[in-house]
ZADREN-766612 format. One record per residue: x, y, z of N, C-alpha, C, CB in turn; residue number from 1. Coordinates in steps of 0.1 Angstrom, whole numbers. Glycine has a CB too. Layout:
# residues N
   n.px   n.py   n.pz  ca.px  ca.py  ca.pz   c.px   c.py   c.pz  cb.px  cb.py  cb.pz    i
      X      Y      Z      X      Y      Z      X      Y      Z      X      Y      Z  NUM
...
//
This chain:
# residues 145
   n.px   n.py   n.pz  ca.px  ca.py  ca.pz   c.px   c.py   c.pz  cb.px  cb.py  cb.pz    i
  -1812    620    655  -1804    618    643  -1811    626    632  -1803    603    640    1
  -1803    633    624  -1808    640    613  -1808    632    600  -1801    654    611    2
  -1819    630    593  -1820    622    581  -1829    629    571  -1825    608    584    3
  -1830    624    559  -1839    630    549  -1853    631    554  -1839    621    536    4
  -1859    643    553  -1872    645    558  -1872    652    571  -1880    633    558    5
  -1861    652    578  -1860    659    591  -1862    674    589  -1847    656    599    6
  -1869    680    599  -1870    695    598  -1860    700    608  -1885    699    602    7
  -1851    708    604  -1840    713    612  -1840    728    613  -1826    709    606    8
  -1838    733    625  -1837    747    628  -1823    749    633  -1848    752    639    9
  -1816    759    627  -1801    761    631  -1797    775    628  -1793    751    623   10
  -1786    778    635  -1778    790    632  -1766    786    624  -1774    797    645   11
  -1762    795    615  -1749    793    608  -1742    806    605  -1752    785    594   12
  -1729    805    603  -1721    817    599  -1712    812    589  -1714    823    611   13
  -1711    819    577  -1701    816    567  -1691    827    567  -1708    814    553   14
  -1678    823    568  -1667    833    568  -1658    830    557  -1660    833    582   15
  -1654    841    550  -1644    839    539  -1630    838    544  -1645    852    529   16
  -1621    834    535  -1607    832    539  -1600    844    545  -1599    827    527   17
  -1605    856    542  -1599    868    548  -1606    872    561  -1601    880    538   18
  -1615    864    566  -1621    866    579  -1634    874    578  -1612    874    588   19
  -1638    879    566  -1650    886    565  -1662    876    565  -1650    893    551   20
  -1672    880    573  -1684    872    574  -1693    875    562  -1692    876    587   21
  -1695    864    554  -1703    865    542  -1718    864    544  -1698    855    532   22
  -1722    856    554  -1736    854    557  -1737    848    571  -1742    844    547   23
  -1747    852    578  -1749    847    592  -1763    848    596  -1740    854    602   24
  -1768    839    604  -1782    840    610  -1781    845    624  -1789    826    609   25
  -1769    848    628  -1767    853    642  -1767    868    642  -1754    848    647   26
  -1768    875    631  -1768    890    630  -1783    894    631  -1761    895    618   27
  -1787    902    641  -1800    907    642  -1803    915    629  -1802    915    655   28
  -1815    915    624  -1827    909    629  -1830    895    623  -1839    918    626   29
  -1819    889    617  -1821    876    610  -1824    865    621  -1808    872    602   30
  -1833    856    617  -1837    845    626  -1829    832    622  -1852    842    625   31
  -1829    822    630  -1823    810    626  -1830    804    614  -1823    799    638   32
  -1823    797    606  -1828    791    593  -1835    778    597  -1817    789    583   33
  -1846    775    590  -1853    763    592  -1855    757    578  -1867    765    599   34
  -1853    744    577  -1854    737    564  -1856    722    566  -1841    739    556   35
  -1861    716    555  -1863    701    555  -1852    695    548  -1877    698    549   36
  -1845    685    554  -1834    678    548  -1838    671    535  -1827    669    558   37
  -1831    673    524  -1834    666    512  -1843    673    503  -1840    652    515   38
  -1848    685    506  -1857    692    498  -1851    703    489  -1868    699    506   39
  -1837    704    490  -1830    714    482  -1832    728    487  -1835    713    468   40
  -1836    730    500  -1838    743    505  -1825    749    510  -1848    742    517   41
  -1815    741    513  -1802    745    518  -1791    740    508  -1800    741    532   42
  -1781    747    506  -1770    743    497  -1765    729    502  -1758    753    498   43
  -1762    721    492  -1759    707    495  -1747    705    504  -1756    700    482   44
  -1737    713    503  -1725    712    511  -1729    715    526  -1714    722    507   45
  -1737    725    528  -1742    728    542  -1751    717    547  -1749    742    542   46
  -1760    712    539  -1768    701    543  -1760    689    547  -1779    698    532   47
  -1750    686    540  -1741    675    543  -1735    676    557  -1731    673    532   48
  -1731    688    560  -1725    690    573  -1736    688    584  -1719    704    574   49
  -1748    693    582  -1758    692    592  -1762    677    595  -1771    700    587   50
  -1762    669    585  -1767    655    587  -1757    647    595  -1769    648    573   51
  -1745    653    597  -1735    646    606  -1737    650    621  -1721    649    602   52
  -1747    659    623  -1749    664    637  -1762    659    643  -1748    679    637   53
  -1764    662    655  -1777    660    662  -1781    673    669  -1775    648    673   54
  -1793    673    674  -1799    684    681  -1789    689    692  -1813    682    686   55
  -1786    702    693  -1778    707    703  -1763    707    700  -1780    699    716   56
  -1759    700    689  -1745    699    685  -1741    711    676  -1742    686    678   57
  -1728    714    676  -1722    724    667  -1710    719    660  -1719    737    676   58
  -1706    725    649  -1694    722    642  -1689    734    635  -1696    710    633   59
  -1676    734    633  -1669    744    624  -1661    736    614  -1661    754    633   60
  -1663    739    601  -1656    732    591  -1652    742    580  -1665    721    585   61
  -1640    740    575  -1635    748    563  -1636    740    551  -1620    753    565   62
  -1642    746    540  -1645    739    528  -1637    746    516  -1660    738    525   63
  -1630    739    508  -1624    745    496  -1635    749    486  -1613    736    490   64
  -1632    757    476  -1643    761    467  -1650    750    460  -1636    770    456   65
  -1643    739    456  -1649    728    449  -1659    720    458  -1639    719    444   66
  -1658    721    471  -1668    715    480  -1678    725    485  -1661    709    492   67
  -1676    738    483  -1685    748    487  -1694    753    476  -1677    760    494   68
  -1691    764    470  -1699    770    459  -1692    770    446  -1702    785    463   69
  -1682    762    444  -1676    760    431  -1667    772    427  -1686    757    421   70
  -1663    771    415  -1654    782    409  -1663    790    400  -1642    776    402   71
  -1659    803    398  -1666    811    389  -1662    807    374  -1662    826    391   72
  -1672    807    365  -1669    804    351  -1673    815    342  -1677    791    348   73
  -1666    816    331  -1669    827    321  -1682    825    315  -1658    827    310   74
  -1687    812    314  -1700    809    308  -1711    815    316  -1701    794    307   75
  -1709    817    329  -1720    823    337  -1721    838    336  -1718    818    352   76
  -1712    844    329  -1713    858    327  -1719    861    313  -1699    865    328   77
  -1730    868    313  -1738    870    300  -1740    885    297  -1751    863    301   78
  -1740    888    284  -1744    901    280  -1758    902    275  -1734    906    269   79
  -1766    911    281  -1780    912    278  -1783    926    272  -1789    909    290   80
  -1794    928    266  -1798    941    261  -1805    948    272  -1808    939    249   81
  -1804    961    273  -1811    969    283  -1826    967    282  -1808    984    281   82
  -1831    964    270  -1845    962    268  -1850    949    274  -1849    962    253   83
  -1841    941    279  -1845    928    286  -1849    931    300  -1833    918    286   84
  -1847    943    305  -1850    947    319  -1862    957    319  -1838    954    326   85
  -1869    957    330  -1880    967    330  -1875    981    328  -1887    967    344   86
  -1882    989    320  -1878   1002    316  -1875   1011    328  -1888   1009    307   87
  -1883   1010    339  -1881   1019    350  -1871   1014    360  -1895   1020    358   88
  -1865   1002    358  -1855    997    367  -1842   1004    365  -1853    981    364   89
  -1837   1011    376  -1824   1018    375  -1813   1008    376  -1823   1028    386   90
  -1805   1005    365  -1794    996    365  -1781   1003    368  -1794    989    352   91
  -1773    996    376  -1760   1001    379  -1751    990    383  -1760   1012    391   92
  -1738    990    381  -1729    980    385  -1730    977    400  -1714    983    381   93
  -1730    964    404  -1731    960    418  -1746    957    422  -1726    971    426   94
  -1755    960    413  -1769    957    416  -1772    942    414  -1779    965    407   95
  -1779    936    424  -1782    922    423  -1797    921    419  -1781    915    437   96
  -1799    914    408  -1812    913    402  -1817    899    401  -1812    919    387   97
  -1830    896    404  -1835    883    404  -1840    880    389  -1847    881    414   98
  -1837    869    384  -1841    864    371  -1849    852    372  -1829    863    361   99
  -1860    851    365  -1869    839    364  -1863    829    354  -1883    842    361  100
  -1862    816    358  -1858    806    349  -1870    800    342  -1849    795    357  101
  -1868    792    332  -1879    785    325  -1887    776    335  -1874    777    313  102
  -1880    771    345  -1887    762    355  -1895    770    366  -1877    753    361  103
  -1894    783    365  -1901    791    375  -1893    795    387  -1913    784    379  104
  -1881    790    388  -1872    794    399  -1866    807    396  -1861    783    401  105
  -1861    814    407  -1855    827    405  -1840    825    409  -1862    838    413  106
  -1831    831    400  -1817    830    403  -1812    845    403  -1809    822    392  107
  -1802    847    411  -1796    861    412  -1786    863    401  -1790    863    426  108
  -1785    875    396  -1775    879    387  -1770    893    391  -1781    880    372  109
  -1757    894    391  -1750    907    396  -1747    915    383  -1738    903    404  110
  -1751    927    383  -1748    936    372  -1733    940    373  -1757    949    372  111
  -1725    936    364  -1711    939    364  -1707    952    356  -1703    927    358  112
  -1714    954    345  -1710    965    336  -1722    969    328  -1698    961    328  113
  -1722    982    324  -1732    987    315  -1725    996    305  -1744    996    323  114
  -1727    992    292  -1721    999    281  -1731   1002    271  -1708    992    275  115
  -1736   1014    270  -1747   1017    261  -1760   1009    264  -1743   1015    246  116
  -1764   1002    254  -1776    993    256  -1772    979    260  -1784    993    243  117
  -1760    976    263  -1755    963    267  -1752    962    282  -1742    959    259  118
  -1758    952    288  -1756    950    303  -1750    937    305  -1770    951    310  119
  -1738    937    312  -1731    924    316  -1736    920    329  -1716    926    315  120
  -1741    907    330  -1747    901    342  -1739    889    345  -1762    898    340  121
  -1735    888    358  -1727    876    363  -1736    867    371  -1715    881    372  122
  -1738    855    366  -1747    846    373  -1740    836    382  -1755    838    363  123
  -1726    838    383  -1719    829    392  -1724    832    407  -1703    832    391  124
  -1723    822    415  -1727    823    429  -1717    834    435  -1726    810    437  125
  -1722    843    443  -1713    853    449  -1701    848    457  -1721    862    458  126
  -1703    835    462  -1692    829    470  -1683    820    461  -1697    822    482  127
  -1686    819    448  -1678    810    440  -1663    814    440  -1683    811    425  128
  -1655    804    441  -1640    806    441  -1635    809    455  -1637    818    433  129
  -1643    809    465  -1638    812    479  -1638    799    487  -1648    822    486  130
  -1627    798    495  -1627    789    506  -1635    795    517  -1612    785    511  131
  -1644    787    523  -1653    792    533  -1651    784    546  -1667    792    529  132
  -1653    791    557  -1654    784    570  -1669    785    575  -1644    790    581  133
  -1675    774    578  -1689    773    581  -1690    769    596  -1697    763    572  134
  -1697    777    604  -1700    774    618  -1715    770    618  -1696    785    628  135
  -1719    759    623  -1733    755    624  -1736    751    639  -1736    742    615  136
  -1748    755    643  -1753    751    656  -1767    746    654  -1753    763    667  137
  -1770    733    656  -1783    728    654  -1791    730    667  -1782    712    651  138
  -1802    738    665  -1810    742    676  -1821    732    679  -1817    756    674  139
  -1828    727    668  -1838    717    670  -1840    708    658  -1852    723    674  140
  -1845    696    660  -1847    687    649  -1860    680    651  -1835    676    648  141
  -1869    680    641  -1881    673    641  -1880    661    632  -1894    682    637  142
  -1883    649    636  -1881    637    628  -1890    638    615  -1883    624    635  143
  -1886    630    605  -1895    630    593  -1909    626    596  -1889    620    582  144
  -1919    631    589  -1933    627    592  -1938    617    581  -1942    640    591  145
//
């Protein structure tokens, strides 16, 4: 049984509503993901699916945006000055940049547009607004220590 503190090793595949694979641990050279339940290492929606399974079990579930990665919001799109970025960093639309938060975590921001010295960065999750289908295969479970 998978509970808080369990160490889980699993494969997963996330597919968008149009059939495009958005993320997968089954594509070489990616290895299965390993995480501890309840530590925030895996998105909450995925962790919730895993806790309903046991070692050796699999499931496929479709989640609407509100249960998956939410909806994109205009508040998550910010305009920054070019001087906020390292001088040598080549900025271009489509570039994913890591930003440090005040708590020391790093969050991704997608460069959407560059106009002169102004850079538009989208901090919405890349899968926000998408219905996703998640396939999970639990490979192993270590009980909480």
